[in-house]
N, C-alpha and C positions, 0 to 999 in steps of 0.2 A: 475532364476531371480536374485539370489544373486550376480551374476557377471555382471549384466547389469548396467553400470555406465554412468552418464551424467555429464556434467559440467554446473553449473548455474552461470551466471555473472550478478551482480547488479551494474549498472552504476549510479552514482550521480554526482552532480556538483563539489564535492571535493574529491571523492574516487571511486575506483573500487574494489568491493569485488567479489571473485570467490570461488566456492566450488565444490568438487567432491561429487555427490549425488547418493545414492543407489536407487534401485527399490522401496524401502519402504519409501523414503523421508528422509532418514538419511543423514546428512551432515558429511562426513567422514573426510575431512580436508578443510581448507580454506586458502586463501591468500588475502592480501589487499594492494593496492598501491594507490598513489595519482593520482588524475585526473587533468590534466591541461585543464580546460574547456575553458579558454580564448585563448588557443594556436591555432595552425593550426590543420587541420583534421588529418594529419599523426601523430602528437604528441598525440592526443586523442586516436587514434587507437593503438598506441604503448603501452599506459597504459593498454588497454584491453588485448592485446596479452601477455604483461608481467605478468599480474595477472593469466592468463590461464597457462602460462609456470610454474609459481611458484607453482600452485596447482599440476601440473604433477610431479614436482621435488619431492614433498612430498608424492606422491601416491604409495601405495604398488602394485596397479594394474593399470598401466598407459594405460588402454584401455577404451575408451569411445565410446558411440554410436552417440552422438550429443552434441551440445552446445546450450544452451538457454540463451537469454539475455533479461533483463528488463531494460528499459531506459525511462527517462522522454520524454513525447510527446511535441508537435505533432509528430507522426510517422505513418507509414503505415505497419501494421502487416502482410499484405499479401505479400509485396515485401521486407520487412526488411529495408526500407529506412527511415532514420531519417530526418524529414522535417525541422523544425526550433524551437527546444526547447529553451526557454529563459534561462534555467540553463546550456545549453551546446552550447554556441555560436560558438564553433569550428566546429560544424556539421550543414550544411545546405544542404538539398537534398543529404545526404550522404548515400551510399548503404552499411550500416554497416554489414548486414547479409552476403552479397556477399563477402565483404573484409575478414571477419573472416573465412568464408568457404574456400576461396582461400588460406588462410594462413595455415589452419590445415587440409583441405581435408575431412571434415565430415559435415553433415547437420547442419544448424544454423537457429534458429527461434528467432524473436524479437517481444516484445510486451511491453506495459507500465506496470509499477510496480503494480498497483492495480489489473489489469486483471490477471497478473501472480500470485500474491498472492492469489487471489480468487480461481484460479485453484489448487494451492498447497493445500489450505485448503480443497478443494473438494476431491482431490485424496488421501491425507494423513493426513489431519488435522481435525479440529473441525467439518467440514461438510461432513466427509467421510460417504458414504452410502446414501446421499441425492441427489435428482435429480435436484431440482430447488433451486439454492443458490444465495443469495445476500450477497456481502462482502463490508464492508466499512472500510477504514483505516482512523483513526482520529489522526492527528499530526499537523505539521505546516500548512497543508491544509487538505482537506478531499477528498479522492479518493475512487472510487467504482469499483466493477467488478461484472458481472453477468455471472453465469455458469449454463447452461442448459444441462442436460444429459452428464455431464463431458466435455462439450465444451464451451469455452468462447463465449458469444454473442457479436459479433463485430459490427453488424449493416451493412448497405449497403456499407458504405465507410470505415469501421474500426473505426469510431468515437463514437460508442455507449458506454454507461456506464459512462458518465460524471455526475454521481449523486451528486457529491460534489457541482455542480453548478446548482442544482435544487433550484429555488427560492421559499421561503415560506413566504416572506414578501415583497410585492411590494413597501412599503414605508421604507424598512429597509436600513441599511448602504450599501454603494457601495462596491462590491467585486472587487478585483484586475482584475477579468475577464471583468468588465464593467457592469455587471448586479447588480440589487439591491436585497438584502435580500437572497442571496445564503446561504445554510446551512454552507458552509465553513466560511463565514464571521460572522456567528452567533455562531458556536459551535466548531471550531478548537481550538487548543492550544492558539494561539495569540488572538483569539476572547474572550476566557475565561479570559485571563489576562487583556485585554482592559476593559471588563465589570467590573472586580474587581477594576481596577485603577480608573475608573470613579466614583465608589461608594466612594472610599477613597478621591478623589478630592472634593467630596461633603461634606467632613468633618466627615465621619463615623469613629467611633472607631473600631479597629479590630486587631486581632492577626497578620494579614497580615503585619502590620507595623513592628512588631518585627521580623517576619520571613524574611522580606526584608531589615532588618537593617536600617529602616527608609527611604530607597531609593525607591521611587515609581516605577522607571523603572525596579527594580529587582523583582517586583511582576510578577510571571509566573503562568501557569496552575499548575505547581508542588507545588508552595507555596499555591495556592488556595486549592489544594487537602489536603495538610498538615493541613491548618487552618480548613478546613471542618471536618476532622477527630477529631479535638480537640473541636468541638462544636461551632466554631466561627459563629456568626449570619450573617455577611456580606458574608463570603464564602458560607454559606448555601443558601443565596439568589442567588448567582451566579450559584451554582450547580443546584438549582431548576429551574432557567431560562434556563439553558443549557439542562436539562432533558426534559423540555417542548418542546424546539426547536427540539431536536433529536426525540422525540416521534411523533411530528407532521410531521416531515420529513419522518420518517420510516412508518408512516401511509399512506402517499402518495405512497411510494415505494411498500408497501404491496398491496394497491389497484391496482397499475399498474401491478405488477409482480406475486402476489400471491405465494411467495417463500415458500419452505418447511422449511427453516432455514435462520436466519440472523446471520452473523459472523462479529464481530467488532475487528479490529486490529489497529496497529499504536501505537505510543508512548503515546498518551493521553488516549487510551481506558482503560488502567489499573485503572485509577481513578474511573471508573464506575463498577469495579469488583463486588462490593456488591450492585449495583443499577440496575442490569439488569432486575430483576423482576419488579422493580419500573417502568422502561421504558416500559416494556410489558403491565403493567396494565394501563399506561397512553394512550395506543393505543385505549382504549374505548373512543369513541367520536372523535378520530383523524383519523379514517378511517371507511369505510362502510363494510369491509370484516368481517363477523361474527366470523371467525376463528382466527382473528388476535391475541387475547390474548393467544391463545394456540401455536402460532408459536415460536419455541425456539429462543432466542437471547443469543448468547454465545460469549466468547472471543476466539480469534484465537489461534491456537497452536504455530505458528511461531511468535516470537517477532522480535528482531533485525535481525534475519535470514530470514525474509519473502521474501526479494528480491532474495537471492540466491536460496532458495527453490522454489520460484515462477518461476524464470527463468528456473530452472531444470524441473519444471512441464510442461513448454511449449513444451519441446521435449520429456519428458517421455511418454506423452499420445500418441505420434506418433511412438516412437521407442521401446516401451516396448516389442514388439513381434519380434523385429529385432535382428539379430545376432550381437554379439559384434564385433566392428571394432577397429583395432589398429590405434590410432591417429598418423598420420604422418604429420609433418610440411613441407609445401612447401617453398622452399627457394626462 
């Protein structure tokens, strides 16, 4: 198994990151190139193939079994077609998996980033050994993935797992998706910052002013976290409200899925590192599952590398038992 390698490719609106990943989920080397999201389809594809070639240049063993790709949706994980992602306007009904497979001559799988990260955490990370896994990534938005018996739950059309757009307040603020009161618009990084700014606009005194150098627009989830750690009252209120929203949301998730474990990743999740037990205790009254307070809530293993590891996991599950293939590029 030590020689079985795959490539994971993480595509975003501004960059493409690729990495060579071992059978144990170790990222052996990485490459990063710019993504021209507003260009044409061919230019976008060229960024992906360049990142893959750069990884291979630095590899001691340039043999891989497959290439996994995580990409913003909407997309079809069954066909590998990118449908119409807002952050990647260069691709509309674009057969990304087929194009990469044609170029490099090995199998390619594509899925969204939250699903992929959920699988990586199940295979190699914080949820290793668990059968029923719920993963949530909290950052600029909130994405989720569901893994059952080491397989991503995709749903009938591949659109399952959009837990970030589960509404918990019908009278809440409108989410960019068009619904009201989605957890994303209540507990993501920008939501935390907006709540703090509103309190400051109401005339509240807070260390947040000092951290933001007096500029309201520079109040972010990071500054809220810093102020909270210093004992700031306003930041404490924001964190309290966020924990309440997350607990109520997770209570619904637990009632629906009854997972063995909840894994939280993404750039904002670190601010809850010392508050995970608090979230779990708040599940009392937030759901009817009597086992809810005993369900582990943990932080993800993979931080900024979640996309690369997740993309690799998409193909690791299928090719771990396959012989190593030499990657040959088709001209």
